[in-house]
C-alpha atoms as one frame of an Amber mdcrd trajectory, in Angstrom:
protein
   8.810  19.074  42.294   6.368  20.528  39.780   3.597  22.709  41.127   0.052
  21.292  40.984  -1.595  24.675  41.472  -4.699  24.985  39.304  -5.018  27.776
  36.792  -7.594  30.490  37.371  -9.550  32.939  35.257  -6.477  34.983  34.360
  -4.730  31.983  32.825  -7.762  31.004  30.746  -8.098  34.579  29.455  -4.385
  34.506  28.693  -4.940  31.331  26.675  -7.338  33.304  24.495  -4.613  35.894
  23.978  -2.195  33.157  22.925  -4.734  31.981  20.357  -4.251  35.221  18.386
  -0.709  34.574  17.117  -1.340  30.865  16.681  -4.423  31.488  14.536  -2.630
  33.992  12.330   0.561  31.956  11.924  -1.428  28.879  10.884  -3.622  30.959
   8.557  -0.608  32.522   6.877   0.332  29.128   5.436  -2.841  29.017   3.310
  -4.180  32.561   3.053  -2.197  33.237  -0.156  -3.974  30.541  -2.192  -6.341
  32.980  -3.914  -4.149  36.084  -3.779  -1.373  34.908  -6.108  -3.187  35.720
  -9.406  -3.847  39.260  -8.159  -0.264  39.655  -6.937   1.085  38.328 -10.241
  -1.003  40.775 -12.242   0.005  43.741 -10.052   3.704  43.020  -9.509   4.550
  41.026 -12.637   5.581  37.897 -10.731   7.397  35.152 -12.660   6.681  31.453
 -12.103   9.872  31.055 -10.046   9.118  34.141  -7.963   5.596  32.850  -7.350
   7.014  29.624  -5.919   9.317  31.571  -3.616   6.454  33.800  -2.436   4.604
  30.631  -1.455   7.489  28.613  -0.030   9.872  31.057   1.665   7.559  31.501
   4.662   7.411  27.786   5.424  11.127  27.248   4.754  12.252  29.993   7.126
   9.712  29.037   9.775  10.753  25.376   9.741  14.452  26.198   9.730  14.283
  28.503  12.743  11.833  26.682  15.021  14.505  24.853  17.022  16.620  27.996
  17.313  13.697  30.105  18.526  12.473  27.455  20.944  15.893  27.348  22.574
  16.200  31.143  22.522  12.838  31.516  24.274  13.981  29.148  27.012  16.948
  31.458  27.596  15.686  35.036  27.188  12.080  34.456  28.279   9.114  33.090
  26.361   6.891  36.121  26.799   9.705  38.397  25.682  10.314  36.297  22.566
   6.577  36.219  21.874   6.435  40.019  21.992   9.474  40.406  19.738   7.894
  37.952  17.304   4.530  39.736  17.378   6.136  43.098  16.607   8.186  41.585
  13.777   5.200  39.700  12.390   3.037  42.825  12.426   5.649  45.023  10.731
   6.429  42.360   8.129   2.698  42.054   7.390   2.517  45.767   6.598   5.644
  45.482   4.435   4.129  42.543   2.537   0.821  44.351   2.020   2.512  47.363
   0.426   5.320  45.535  -1.418   6.162  47.200  -4.736   8.100  44.323  -6.289
   8.288  40.525  -6.098  11.638  40.798  -4.319  10.163  43.006  -1.594   7.263
  40.594  -1.111   9.589  37.587  -0.896  11.728  39.391   1.680   8.648  40.340
   3.713   7.426  36.736   3.620  10.832  35.599   4.886  10.557  38.004   7.844
   7.043  36.680   8.460   8.600  33.216   8.660  11.064  34.471  11.286   8.194
  35.942  13.282   6.172  32.743  12.957   9.117  30.709  14.237   9.208  32.829
  17.406   5.450  32.681  17.982   4.631  28.988  17.602   6.942  27.399  20.217
   6.387  30.328  22.582   2.616  29.805  22.679   2.874  26.115  23.523   5.698
  26.600  26.031   3.712  29.297  27.857   0.743  26.923  28.088   3.088  24.475
  29.805   4.060  27.188  32.280   0.541  28.469  32.972  -1.267  25.136  33.323
   0.505  22.900  35.841  -2.520  20.707  36.512  -2.492  17.845  33.985  -6.248
  17.906  33.305  -6.336  21.655  32.796  -3.260  21.471  30.575  -4.963  18.809
  28.457  -7.952  21.097  27.916  -5.698  24.039  27.093  -3.743  22.011  24.547
  -6.991  20.722  23.015  -7.956  24.368  22.495  -4.470  25.088  21.076  -4.842
  22.215  18.579  -8.324  23.309  17.539  -7.162  26.880  16.919  -4.222  25.701
  14.816  -6.405  23.458  12.652  -9.015  26.181  12.423  -6.458  28.655  11.124
  -5.315  26.307   8.375  -8.937  25.673   7.334 -10.071  29.294   7.525  -7.085
  30.724   5.649  -8.372  30.083   2.097 -11.936  31.099   2.988 -10.889  34.365
   4.606  -8.451  35.033   1.779 -11.186  34.521  -0.812 -13.587  36.797   1.073
 -11.057  39.615   1.432 -10.071  39.448  -2.236 -13.703  39.824  -3.280 -13.939
  43.123  -1.367 -10.401  44.562  -1.054  -6.998  44.530  -2.764  -4.531  41.667
  -2.339  -2.592  43.399   0.447  -5.577  42.950   2.761  -4.689  39.264   3.262
  -1.549  40.464   5.047  -2.960  43.512   6.841  -5.420  41.387   8.836  -2.417
  40.291  10.909  -1.523  43.732  12.195  -4.487  44.592  14.496  -4.273  41.173
  16.160  -0.561  41.581  16.756  -1.112  45.047  18.251  -3.706  43.547  20.596
  -1.260  40.803  21.571   1.489  43.339  22.322  -0.927  45.328  24.498  -2.358
  42.392  26.458   0.574  39.981  26.774   2.521  41.968  29.411  -0.616  42.127
  31.578  -1.929  38.583  31.220   1.017  36.339  30.340   3.668  35.293  32.861
   7.329  35.420  31.963   9.321  32.237  32.155  12.914  31.315  31.345  15.235
  28.547  32.418  17.360  29.414  35.411  20.572  27.850  34.106  20.699  29.424
  30.687  24.371  29.551  29.702  25.552  31.055  26.428  23.384  30.691  23.369
  24.694  27.980  21.027  25.195  30.020  17.848  27.003  27.208  16.021  24.200
  24.790  16.907  21.675  27.274  15.549  23.521  27.536  12.224  23.811  23.755
  11.982  20.099  23.250  12.680  19.216  25.739   9.945  21.669  24.068   7.551
  20.081  20.696   8.288  16.384  21.582   8.102  16.282  23.955   5.112  17.924
  21.748   2.454  16.058  18.679   3.695  12.623  20.255   3.353  13.520  22.017
   0.098  14.900  18.799  -1.406  11.841  16.763  -0.404   9.459  19.337  -1.892
  11.485  19.588  -5.108  11.466  15.824  -5.556   7.706  15.831  -5.057   7.176
  18.654  -7.543   9.649  17.781 -10.310  10.718  14.172  -9.813  14.158  12.686
  -9.293  17.091  14.974 -10.090  20.571  15.586  -8.769  20.127  18.956  -7.042
  17.289  17.965  -4.662  19.040  14.683  -3.844  22.260  16.582  -3.117  20.297
  18.996  -0.899  18.773  16.109   1.083  22.197  14.473   1.523  23.681  17.804
   2.652  20.810  18.292   5.106  21.381  14.832   6.580  25.110  15.512   6.954
  24.439  18.786   8.744  21.845  16.992  10.861  24.499  14.531  12.047  26.839
  17.438  12.799  24.051  19.189  14.721  23.445  16.106  16.889  27.173  15.771
  17.538  27.302  19.436  18.519  24.438  18.930  20.991  26.328  16.039  22.569
  29.497  18.041  23.121  28.376  21.661  23.658  28.614  23.082  27.168  25.155
  24.665  26.784  23.349  22.754  24.003  20.161  23.962  22.325  18.548  20.553
  22.815  18.835  18.139  25.679  19.131  14.874  23.730  18.113  12.886  26.815
  14.521  13.954  26.047  14.502  11.481  23.160  15.091   8.555  25.508  11.631
   9.176  26.966   9.084   6.960  25.149   6.313   9.471  25.667   8.401  12.157
  23.953   9.974  10.266  21.046   6.938   8.072  20.364   4.671  11.112  20.291
   6.989  12.922  17.878   6.846   9.967  15.505   3.047   9.768  15.750   2.719
  13.505  15.109   4.960  13.280  12.033   2.917  10.430  10.529  -0.331  12.207
  11.346   0.781  15.394   9.589   2.024  13.348   6.624  -1.410  11.744   6.229
  -3.320  14.994   6.668  -1.286  17.114   4.247  -0.966  14.303   1.708  -4.754
  14.041   1.448  -5.290  17.817   1.287  -3.268  17.995  -1.945  -5.649  15.550
  -3.662  -8.883  16.796  -2.093  -8.319  20.378  -3.292  -7.756  19.237  -6.889
 -10.734  16.870  -6.738 -13.149  19.591  -5.646 -11.892  22.159  -8.148 -10.888
  20.139 -11.221 -13.154  17.085 -11.049 -16.302  18.666  -9.589 -15.568  22.032
 -11.209 -15.961  24.189  -8.102 -14.385  27.630  -8.004 -11.511  27.997  -5.519
 -13.675  30.007  -3.127 -16.605  27.555  -3.310 -14.175  24.661  -2.846 -12.794
  26.396   0.251 -16.315  26.882   1.618 -17.179  23.220   1.020 -13.940  22.217
   2.732 -15.345  23.739   5.923 -17.976  20.976   6.059 -15.631  18.419   7.725
 -15.127  20.886  10.590 -18.484  19.641  11.936 -16.675  16.428  12.861 -13.358
  18.072  13.647 -14.772  20.630  16.095 -15.455  18.113  18.845 -12.448  15.887
  18.191  -9.917  17.585  20.466 -12.208  17.818  23.547 -13.314  14.214  22.980
  -9.689  13.084  22.897  -8.852  14.756  26.212 -12.019  13.409  27.815 -11.253
   9.836  26.750  -7.614  10.141  27.809  -8.734  10.918  31.372 -10.520   7.546
  31.540  -8.264   5.327  29.418  -4.562   4.895  28.806  -3.636   7.644  26.358
  -1.960   5.082  24.079  -5.269   3.318  23.405  -7.016   6.589  22.600  -4.227
   7.542  20.176  -4.405   4.100  18.569  -8.177   4.368  18.234  -7.853   7.861
  16.747  -5.483   6.528  14.095  -8.051   3.832  13.292 -10.742   6.530  12.978
  -8.475   8.473  10.616  -7.815   5.293   8.618 -11.582   4.832   8.226 -11.646
   8.263   6.582  -9.105   7.063   4.049 -11.236   3.937   3.686 -14.170   6.099
   2.588 -11.912   7.891   0.115 -10.928   4.602  -1.535 -14.506   4.511  -2.913
 -14.265   7.856  -4.667 -15.313   8.113  -8.323 -15.504  10.923 -10.873 -19.263
  11.204 -10.386 -19.278  10.662  -6.617 -21.466  12.921  -4.524 -19.578  15.555
  -2.559 -20.669  13.655   0.541 -18.060  10.960  -0.174 -14.886  13.104  -0.230
 -16.101  15.425   2.519 -17.148  12.576   4.831 -13.818  10.832   4.239 -11.889
  14.036   4.845 -13.929  14.732   7.973 -13.215  11.336   9.524  -9.544  11.598
   8.589  -9.185  15.085  10.049 -11.160  14.263  13.210  -8.985  11.245  13.953
  -5.760  13.106  13.291  -6.790  16.120  15.373  -7.370  13.699  18.259  -3.900
  12.244  17.674  -2.228  15.646  17.469  -3.966  16.913  20.591  -2.846  13.942
  22.680   0.701  13.722  21.346   1.154  17.468  21.845   0.101  17.087  25.469
   2.431  14.088  25.791   5.419  15.983  24.372   4.851  19.063  26.527   3.984
  17.090  29.644   6.912  14.685  29.378   9.586  17.372  29.804  10.393  19.754
  32.626   8.972  23.292  32.234  12.479  24.634  31.496  12.607  22.545  28.326
   9.095  23.221  27.080  10.205  25.741  24.455  12.782  23.506  22.794  10.480
  20.456  23.078   7.636  22.374  21.401   9.975  23.533  18.646  11.142  19.973
  17.941   7.528  18.799  17.695   6.600  21.573  15.284   9.717  20.923  13.192
   8.695  17.261  12.928   5.256  18.417  11.789   6.887  20.491   9.022   8.835
  17.408   7.918   5.642  15.364   8.027   3.874  17.848   5.755   6.732  17.815
   3.253   6.856  14.004   3.311   3.100  13.804   2.823   3.370  15.790  -0.402
   6.453  13.855  -1.514   5.452  10.274  -0.686   1.694  10.248  -1.204   1.989
  12.758  -4.038   4.570  10.616  -5.824   2.432   7.490  -5.452  -0.547   9.359
  -6.849   1.483  10.696  -9.776   2.794   7.228 -10.646  -0.717   5.708 -10.600
  -2.126   8.619 -12.605   0.479   8.321 -15.342   0.081   4.543 -15.525  -3.652
   5.035 -16.156  -3.220   7.586 -18.953  -3.633   5.793 -22.321  -0.568   5.624
 -24.555  -2.511   6.389 -27.745  -3.440   9.990 -26.939  -2.966  12.571 -29.710
   0.578  13.935 -29.682  -0.494  17.530 -29.005  -2.238  16.639 -25.726  -0.268
  13.608 -24.513   2.416  15.592 -22.685   0.117  17.888 -20.636  -2.290  15.054
 -19.807   0.560  12.912 -18.481   1.872  15.848 -16.461  -1.198  15.906 -14.253
  -4.828  16.946 -13.930  -4.145  20.722 -13.686  -2.083  20.679 -16.906  -4.650
  18.457 -18.625  -7.455  20.853 -17.634  -5.503  23.846 -18.949  -4.749  22.043
 -22.235  -8.381  20.974 -22.688  -9.497  24.603 -22.487  -7.653  25.234 -25.782
  -9.190  22.278 -27.659 -12.454  21.827 -29.573 -15.308  20.784 -27.325 -15.589
  17.152 -28.426 -11.844  16.546 -27.985 -11.711  18.516 -24.727 -14.459  16.363
 -23.199 -12.571  13.183 -24.041  -9.285  14.544 -22.663 -10.928  15.716 -19.434
 -12.756  12.417 -18.944  -9.481  10.503 -19.343  -7.574  12.769 -16.958 -10.334
  12.828 -14.340 -10.720   9.051 -14.288  -6.952   8.637 -13.943  -6.865  11.189
 -11.141  -9.720   9.682  -9.116  -8.153   6.225  -9.440  -4.829   7.621  -8.226
  -6.646   9.309  -5.325  -8.305   6.036  -4.290  -4.975   4.169  -4.430  -3.312
   6.857  -2.307  -6.209   6.546   0.146  -5.609   2.797   0.371  -1.894   3.357
   1.048  -2.787   6.005   3.635  -5.239   3.683   5.379  -2.615   0.921   5.633
  -0.048   3.415   6.920  -2.408   4.743   9.603  -3.498   1.283  10.733   0.145
   0.248  11.046   0.885   3.434  12.992  -2.101   2.734  15.265  -0.516  -0.549
  16.342   2.986   0.904  16.687   1.812   3.971  18.642  -0.287   1.877  21.019
   2.610  -0.464  21.789   5.161   2.356  22.105   3.108   4.734  24.242   1.330
   2.207  26.448   1.891   2.998  30.111   3.256   6.520  29.534   0.051   8.430
  30.294   0.857   9.217  33.888   4.647   9.210  33.715   5.905  12.272  35.589
   7.877  14.912  33.766  11.594  14.913  34.491  12.498  16.840  37.568  13.492
  20.419  37.034  17.187  21.115  37.100  18.619  22.925  40.135  17.893  26.606
  39.847  20.380  29.410  40.247  17.870  32.218  40.401  14.537  31.729  42.123
  13.032  34.701  40.297  13.440  32.895  36.996  10.981  30.209  38.020   8.295
  32.449  39.485   5.834  33.791  36.882   5.859  37.565  36.951   3.348  39.933
  35.387
């Protein structure tokens, strides 16, 4: 029987400590946005190397989440968190002082390994520290807000640092926080590991990596370069390895994942809702960034500052979600949050080239507020629907689904936008500008900079109108998707709000279940 003991001051202070790695891991996804030109100039980075500097962190992180979640359940979540913090801090120093593109790519890969240890550990430890459902809901609302805050603050902080320091500073900011985490975690965080651990499933770990990496890489390649054999082959290979991974989990004596978790509606339905929510959020971010910079002509740093405006709505979304879920069935709150997010896309369907900034920022704010409410509640549902022993692997599965959702958002919504954009580009453009204009707004903007003013204005007007129309069509598709998901999530999750977590498995060692300083 799960303890209902309420958390005290120590646990809430410990939650603040857990916010440190979460904030930095989420920031590291976006903090490089402004640094790449400086890195390229200093290290002589090629276009291919630049892509790897961006992508290797996310690829490694996504591929190892399930492995690290399972490992934390076995060796101890605090221990894994400390190992990850040390690795993340050292890799940050290595990245800051990299002398070649290869060194920077390698350091980013190690950062991805560290991030994969930190993310599931933070959420699993929240599950262990906050046994009371209401307190856990508040803690997870804070966790969600910190994660979203890190993603939003990354470009702004990166831009600020690059105005005052060299490009390595965007990595060095990680190190002091990780040192603080290493100092405070042993004092404030309890240790927790499953009593019946068994041998670590090394083959399952390899299969999970072989499934996730090619799938995400293939989806992103299709989104970036269109249909071709290699990305399709990678996706097929990832699906094959995914089937082998599931079969391995069914037959292994000590599997990484307990597949029975997926038979719980609260667990599987929440995973699906989280994936769709991430898809919608990331898919819009791709268009919003280009709209602010290339249609309204804002500098990257000013665009990042303006993108903070929706946080006025987002800031109260997570606490509001937990408050409503205490009074209503969680399914109805999640459904309503999806409707709120869909209204944000509805606002974005009205966007024009000469629209006030209020239109895109209000739409983005409503979208983000609704989806933060969704993510807060589904995170609590995933963590609360499993026994504490399984919290690490359950958290890792949820975060892996979020990575897939982000990749699908770029691929699906991005592909729809590209198709609409190209259909709107006139066929009678001059031959010397037709190809870059059809490629997309960034290429059209770069090409226009090399043309005489009167031709450049015409080219930019054509490209910007095509882009804003594509953005409004994508918003319409997104709104329909979110409204459909609102209905499906409400029906699937109805009645699961107060379902008890599965009973803990019999324990072999009592000490393993008692938090120790």
